[in-house]
C-alpha positions in Angstrom: 25.2 -62.9 122.3 26.4 -65.6 124.7 25.3 -63.5 127.7 21.7 -63.5 126.3 21.4 -66.9 124.8 23.7 -68.6 127.3 21.2 -68.1 130.1 18.8 -71.1 130.1 15.8 -69.1 131.5 16.2 -66.2 129.1 16.3 -68.7 126.2 13.2 -70.4 127.4 11.3 -67.2 128.0 12.1 -65.8 124.5 11.2 -69.3 123.0 7.8 -69.0 124.6 7.4 -65.4 123.4 8.1 -66.5 119.9 5.4 -69.2 120.3 2.8 -66.6 121.3 3.2 -65.9 125.1 2.9 -62.2 125.9 1.5 -61.8 129.4 3.1 -62.7 132.7 0.6 -65.3 133.5 1.1 -67.1 130.2 4.9 -67.4 130.9 4.2 -68.7 134.4 1.7 -71.3 133.1 4.1 -72.6 130.3 7.4 -72.7 132.3 8.3 -74.1 135.7 9.8 -70.8 136.7 9.5 -68.7 139.9 8.1 -65.2 140.0 11.4 -63.6 140.8 13.3 -65.4 138.1 10.7 -64.6 135.4 10.6 -60.9 136.5 14.4 -60.6 136.2 14.5 -62.4 132.8 11.7 -60.3 131.3 13.6 -57.2 132.5 16.8 -58.4 130.9 15.2 -59.3 127.6 13.5 -55.9 127.5 16.7 -54.1 128.3 18.5 -56.0 125.5 15.8 -55.1 123.0 14.4 -58.6 122.4 11.1 -57.8 124.1 9.1 -54.5 124.3 7.0 -53.7 127.4 3.5 -52.5 126.5 0.8 -51.3 128.9 -2.5 -52.9 127.9 -4.6 -52.0 130.9 -4.5 -49.1 133.3 -6.8 -50.1 136.2 -5.2 -52.1 137.5 -1.9 -51.5 135.6 -1.0 -54.5 133.6 1.8 -54.9 131.0 2.5 -57.4 128.2 5.8 -58.3 126.6 5.8 -58.2 122.8 8.6 -59.7 120.7 10.6 -57.1 118.8 12.3 -57.5 115.4 15.5 -58.3 117.2 13.8 -61.1 119.2 11.9 -62.5 116.1 15.2 -62.7 114.3 16.1 -65.5 116.6 13.9 -67.9 114.6 16.8 -69.6 112.8 18.4 -70.4 116.2 15.3 -72.1 117.5 14.8 -73.9 114.2 18.3 -75.3 114.5 17.7 -76.3 118.1 14.4 -78.0 117.3 16.0 -80.0 114.5 19.0 -81.1 116.5 16.9 -82.2 119.5 14.5 -84.1 117.2 17.2 -86.1 115.4 19.8 -86.5 118.2 18.0 -86.7 121.5 16.0 -89.9 121.1 14.1 -89.7 124.4 12.4 -86.5 123.2 11.9 -87.3 119.6 8.2 -88.3 120.1 7.3 -85.4 122.4 8.6 -82.5 120.3 6.1 -81.0 118.0 6.6 -81.1 114.2 7.8 -78.4 111.9 5.6 -77.6 108.9 6.5 -75.5 105.9 3.5 -73.4 105.1 4.4 -73.0 101.4 4.2 -76.7 100.6 2.2 -77.9 103.6 4.6 -80.7 104.5 6.4 -81.6 107.7 10.0 -80.9 106.8 13.7 -81.1 107.7 15.7 -77.9 107.2 18.6 -78.2 104.7 21.7 -76.2 105.4 22.8 -74.1 102.5 25.4 -71.4 101.6 23.8 -68.0 101.1 26.4 -67.1 98.5 26.3 -70.2 96.2 23.1 -71.9 97.3 24.7 -75.3 97.6 24.2 -77.7 100.6 26.9 -77.3 103.2 28.6 -79.7 105.6 30.3 -78.5 108.8 33.8 -79.4 107.6 33.3 -77.2 104.5 33.2 -74.0 106.5 36.3 -72.4 108.1 36.4 -69.7 110.7 38.9 -67.0 111.7 38.8 -64.2 114.2 37.5 -60.9 113.0 38.6 -57.4 114.2 36.6 -57.7 117.5 37.1 -61.5 118.0 39.2 -63.5 120.4 38.8 -66.2 123.0 38.7 -63.7 125.8 35.5 -62.3 124.4 34.0 -65.7 123.8 33.0 -66.4 127.4 30.4 -64.1 129.1 31.5 -62.3 132.2 28.4 -63.2 134.1 28.0 -66.6 135.6 25.1 -68.6 134.2 23.6 -71.3 136.5 22.8 -74.8 135.6 20.7 -77.1 137.8 22.2 -80.1 139.4 21.7 -83.6 138.1 22.8 -82.5 134.7 24.0 -85.0 132.1 21.1 -85.6 129.8 18.5 -83.2 131.3 20.0 -79.7 131.6 16.8 -77.8 130.7 14.4 -77.1 133.6 11.4 -77.2 131.1 12.7 -80.5 129.6 11.9 -79.4 126.0 15.5 -78.8 124.8 17.4 -80.8 127.4 20.7 -81.4 125.7 20.9 -78.0 124.0 21.1 -76.5 127.5 24.2 -78.6 128.1 25.8 -76.3 125.5 24.1 -73.0 125.8 23.0 -73.1 129.4 26.5 -72.9 130.9 29.1 -70.2 131.1 31.9 -72.2 129.5 30.1 -74.8 127.4 29.5 -72.9 124.1 33.1 -71.7 124.0 34.4 -75.2 124.6 32.3 -76.7 121.8 33.3 -73.9 119.5 36.9 -74.6 120.3 36.3 -78.3 119.5 34.7 -77.4 116.1 37.8 -75.4 115.1 40.1 -78.3 116.0 40.9 -78.2 119.7 41.1 -81.7 121.1 43.3 -81.8 124.3 42.2 -80.9 127.8 45.3 -78.7 128.3 44.6 -76.8 125.1 41.0 -76.1 126.1 42.2 -74.7 129.4 44.9 -72.6 127.8 42.6 -71.1 125.1 39.8 -70.2 127.4 41.7 -69.5 130.6 39.0 -71.5 132.4 39.3 -73.2 135.8 40.2 -76.9 135.3 37.1 -78.1 137.2 34.8 -76.1 134.8 36.5 -77.6 131.7 36.4 -81.1 133.2 32.7 -80.8 134.1 31.7 -79.6 130.6 33.8 -82.2 128.8 32.3 -85.0 130.9 28.8 -83.7 130.2 29.6 -83.6 126.5 30.8 -87.2 126.7 27.7 -88.3 128.6 25.5 -86.7 125.9 27.5 -88.1 123.0 28.7 -84.8 121.7 32.4 -85.5 122.3 34.2 -88.8 122.6 37.7 -89.7 123.7 40.1 -91.4 121.4 43.4 -92.8 122.4 44.5 -90.8 125.4 41.8 -90.0 127.9 42.5 -86.3 127.5 42.0 -86.3 123.7 38.4 -85.2 122.8 36.9 -85.5 119.4 33.6 -84.3 118.0 31.1 -87.1 117.2 28.6 -86.8 114.3 26.1 -85.6 116.9 28.6 -82.9 118.0 29.2 -81.8 114.4 25.4 -81.6 113.9 25.2 -78.8 116.5 27.1 -76.6 114.1 23.9 -74.8 112.8 22.9 -73.8 116.3 26.2 -72.1 116.9 26.3 -70.5 113.5 22.8 -69.1 113.6 23.4 -67.8 117.1 26.7 -66.2 115.8 24.9 -64.6 112.8 22.2 -63.2 115.1 24.7 -61.8 117.5 26.8 -60.2 114.8 23.8 -58.6 113.2 22.3 -57.1 116.4 25.4 -56.6 118.6 28.1 -55.8 116.1 31.2 -54.2 117.6 32.3 -50.9 116.0 35.6 -52.3 114.9 34.0 -55.1 112.9 32.7 -58.7 113.3 34.1 -61.1 115.9 34.2 -64.2 113.7 34.5 -64.4 109.9 33.2 -67.6 108.2 34.3 -68.9 104.8 32.7 -71.5 102.5 35.6 -73.5 101.0 33.5 -74.9 98.1 32.7 -71.5 96.6 35.5 -69.4 98.2 33.0 -66.9 99.5 31.9 -65.4 102.8 29.6 -67.9 104.5 26.1 -67.1 105.6 23.9 -70.0 106.6 20.4 -70.2 105.1 17.8 -73.0 105.3 15.7 -74.6 102.6 12.8 -77.1 102.9 13.9 -80.6 102.0 10.4 -81.3 100.6 9.9 -78.5 98.1 13.4 -76.8 98.0 11.9 -73.4 99.0 13.9 -71.0 101.2 12.6 -70.9 104.8 11.6 -67.9 106.7 10.1 -67.4 110.2 6.7 -66.7 108.7 6.8 -69.9 106.6 7.6 -72.2 109.5 4.9 -73.5 111.8 5.4 -75.5 115.0 2.6 -78.0 115.0 1.3 -80.0 118.0 -0.5 -82.8 116.2 -2.0 -84.2 119.4 -4.3 -81.1 119.9 -4.3 -79.5 116.5 -2.5 -76.2 117.4 0.2 -74.4 115.5 2.3 -71.3 115.8 4.8 -69.4 113.7 8.3 -69.1 115.2 9.2 -65.7 113.9 9.3 -63.5 110.8 11.5 -63.0 107.8 13.9 -60.7 109.5 
C-alpha cells in the first residue's frame, strides 16, 4: 500500500483518473508531469490493478486507462485528503473545490464513524496493534520515493494536496507519522523502530514541524502530535483499510484496529454532517463552483 500511495506521481495520476481522466493527453494536460514519468506511473498502476489498459483505436493504435474496482475503492482516501487539506492548509482552502452529497444536495463535511456501532469517533478512541503480517520492518516501502526540493509547505508538484505529500510522498514519512500516532515521541525511538538513517528521520520531523503536524515540547528531541497531526488519522486509516482489503497477506492483516468505546474491531465509515446519510463514492461529488463542473470520486466499493 505504501509503495503505491507513497509515490507522489502515482497518487496524483490515480486522483485524476478518479476525476475522469482516461487518455494520455488528458493526464498530461492536468498534471505538470513529463512523458517518461507519466508512462512509468501508468504502467505501474496498471500492473498493480488500479488501472486497466483498453485499446479504443487501432489506426493509429491508441489506448486509454480505465479505473478498476480496486482503483475506485480509493475514494475514502481521497475524501480524507480533501477534507484535511480544506481545513488545515489555509493557503489552499479557497482554491480546493467543494464536496457535495448528492443525496441531500448540500456541501458537506464528512463525519468519522465506527462501522460496528455507528457512533462518531475521535483518534484517541482507536487503538492499534500488529496483526500476523505486521511489523515496523514492513511499514517502509523498499523502493525510494522522490520528493522535490524546496519542500516544507509545498511537497506536491501539482500543488493541489501540498501538505499531504509531506506525509505520503516520502519513503519514511508515513511510517514516522504512524509511529507518532501510536505514541512514539523521541528522536531516538523513531530511529530505533524504523531502522532509518538519522538524516532521513531529522528531515521528516523538521518538515512535520514546519507544517504544524508535530511540535516539540520540553526537550528539542521530544515530538508530539498537534491537533492538525491527529486530524490526519482518517487518511492513514482509509489507506490502511484499502491496502488490507486489496493486498492482504496470506497470514492475515498487518494492523488490527480496535474501537475502545464499543469494544469492537474498528472500521472507519463516513457520514454526511448535513443529513446523516452514509457516504459512498457515487454519492460524493467534487464541485468546481467557478465553472459549474462536477465529478464523482469513486463508487460504493
